[in-house]
C-alpha positions as CSV (number, residue, x, y, z in Angstrom):
1,X,26.7,8.3,1.6
2,X,24.6,10.0,4.2
3,X,25.8,10.5,7.8
4,X,24.5,7.9,10.3
5,X,21.8,8.9,12.7
6,X,22.8,9.1,16.3
7,X,20.8,6.0,17.2
8,X,21.9,3.9,14.2
9,X,24.1,1.5,16.1
10,X,21.5,1.0,18.9
11,X,18.8,0.1,16.3
12,X,21.2,-2.2,14.5
13,X,22.1,-4.0,17.8
14,X,18.4,-4.2,18.9
15,X,17.6,-5.9,15.6
16,X,20.4,-8.4,16.1
17,X,19.2,-9.1,19.7
18,X,15.7,-9.7,18.3
19,X,17.0,-12.4,16.0
20,X,17.5,-10.4,12.8
21,X,20.5,-10.9,10.5
22,X,21.9,-7.6,9.2
23,X,22.4,-8.1,5.5
24,X,23.1,-4.5,4.4
25,X,24.5,-1.5,6.3
26,X,23.5,0.6,4.4
27,X,20.9,-0.9,2.2
28,X,21.2,0.3,-1.4
29,X,18.1,1.0,-3.4
30,X,18.8,1.3,-7.1
31,X,16.2,2.2,-9.7
32,X,17.4,2.8,-13.2
33,X,20.1,5.5,-12.8
34,X,19.1,6.5,-9.2
35,X,20.9,5.1,-6.2
36,X,19.6,5.8,-2.7
37,X,20.7,4.5,0.7
38,X,18.4,3.3,3.4
39,X,20.1,2.6,6.7
40,X,19.7,-1.1,7.3
41,X,18.7,-4.2,5.5
42,X,17.8,-7.2,7.6
43,X,16.2,-10.6,7.5
44,X,15.2,-13.5,9.8
45,X,16.2,-17.0,9.1
46,X,13.6,-19.6,8.1
47,X,12.3,-21.2,11.3
48,X,12.6,-18.0,13.4
49,X,9.6,-16.2,14.8
50,X,9.3,-14.0,11.7
51,X,11.0,-16.6,9.5
52,X,12.0,-15.5,6.1
53,X,10.8,-11.9,6.6
54,X,13.0,-9.2,5.0
55,X,13.2,-5.6,6.2
56,X,14.6,-2.3,5.2
57,X,14.9,0.1,8.2
58,X,15.3,3.8,8.0
59,X,16.6,5.2,11.3
60,X,15.5,8.6,12.5
61,X,16.7,10.3,15.7
62,X,14.3,13.2,15.8
63,X,16.8,15.5,17.4
64,X,16.4,18.5,15.1
65,X,15.3,22.0,16.1
66,X,11.8,21.2,14.7
67,X,10.5,17.7,15.3
68,X,7.6,18.5,12.9
69,X,10.2,19.3,10.2
70,X,12.0,16.0,11.1
71,X,8.7,14.2,10.7
72,X,7.9,15.8,7.3
73,X,11.3,14.8,6.1
74,X,11.0,11.2,7.4
75,X,7.5,10.8,5.8
76,X,8.8,12.1,2.4
77,X,11.9,9.8,2.6
78,X,9.7,6.9,3.6
79,X,7.4,7.4,0.6
80,X,10.3,7.6,-1.8
81,X,11.9,4.5,-0.5
82,X,8.6,2.6,-0.4
83,X,7.8,3.4,-4.0
84,X,11.2,2.3,-5.2
85,X,11.2,-0.8,-3.0
86,X,7.8,-1.8,-4.5
87,X,9.6,-1.9,-7.9
88,X,13.0,-3.3,-6.9
89,X,12.5,-5.5,-3.8
90,X,8.7,-6.0,-3.1
91,X,9.5,-8.8,-0.6
92,X,11.0,-6.2,1.8
93,X,8.9,-4.4,4.3
94,X,10.0,-0.8,5.1
95,X,10.0,0.5,8.7
96,X,11.1,3.7,10.3
97,X,13.1,3.1,13.6
98,X,12.8,5.7,16.4
99,X,14.0,5.8,20.0
100,X,11.6,5.1,22.8
101,X,12.3,8.6,24.1
102,X,11.2,10.2,20.8
103,X,8.2,7.9,20.7
104,X,7.1,8.8,24.3
105,X,7.8,12.5,24.1
106,X,6.9,13.3,20.5
107,X,5.0,10.5,18.8
108,X,2.4,10.1,21.5
109,X,0.9,13.6,20.8
110,X,-2.6,13.4,19.4
111,X,-1.7,15.3,16.2
112,X,1.3,13.0,15.5
113,X,-0.8,9.9,16.2
114,X,-3.4,11.2,13.7
115,X,-0.7,11.7,11.1
116,X,0.9,8.3,11.7
117,X,-2.5,6.6,11.5
118,X,-3.4,8.4,8.2
119,X,0.0,7.7,6.7
120,X,0.1,4.1,8.0
121,X,3.8,4.5,9.0
122,X,5.3,1.3,10.3
123,X,7.6,2.0,13.2
124,X,10.1,0.1,15.3
125,X,10.5,1.7,18.7
126,X,13.9,1.0,20.3
127,X,15.2,1.5,23.8
128,X,18.6,3.0,22.9
129,X,20.0,2.4,26.4
130,X,19.3,-1.4,26.5
131,X,19.4,-1.7,22.7
132,X,16.2,-3.6,22.6
133,X,13.1,-3.3,20.5
134,X,10.2,-2.1,22.7
135,X,7.4,-2.2,20.1
136,X,6.6,-3.0,16.4
137,X,3.9,-0.7,15.1
138,X,2.4,-1.7,11.7
């Protein structure tokens, strides 16, 4: 299984604080003979604010030497997971979780905003210090 991102536990704790139940850590995506691992599976109980909603969350730290390369890899991974989830678990919404620091310093650049808009990448922005979700971006 892949190594956990440095912000994995902060994202997981932020989801729990936000009322999500962690159902899988990691979340296994199986399609025919292929098995892949997304970071977290979560759902909210019926009656909660987002009652009954189910998520798969891929956590990305964006701490590599090239943040653009990190983004290219994240977008490719997101596409692969999304295609497989459409076939195996269409009730689950896929998100990429990033730290608030990465969002403020990298994702707010005009070129990155253009790429995110064109790609329609759903994000969860997490304050890794307080372990709280700052923003959901659909």
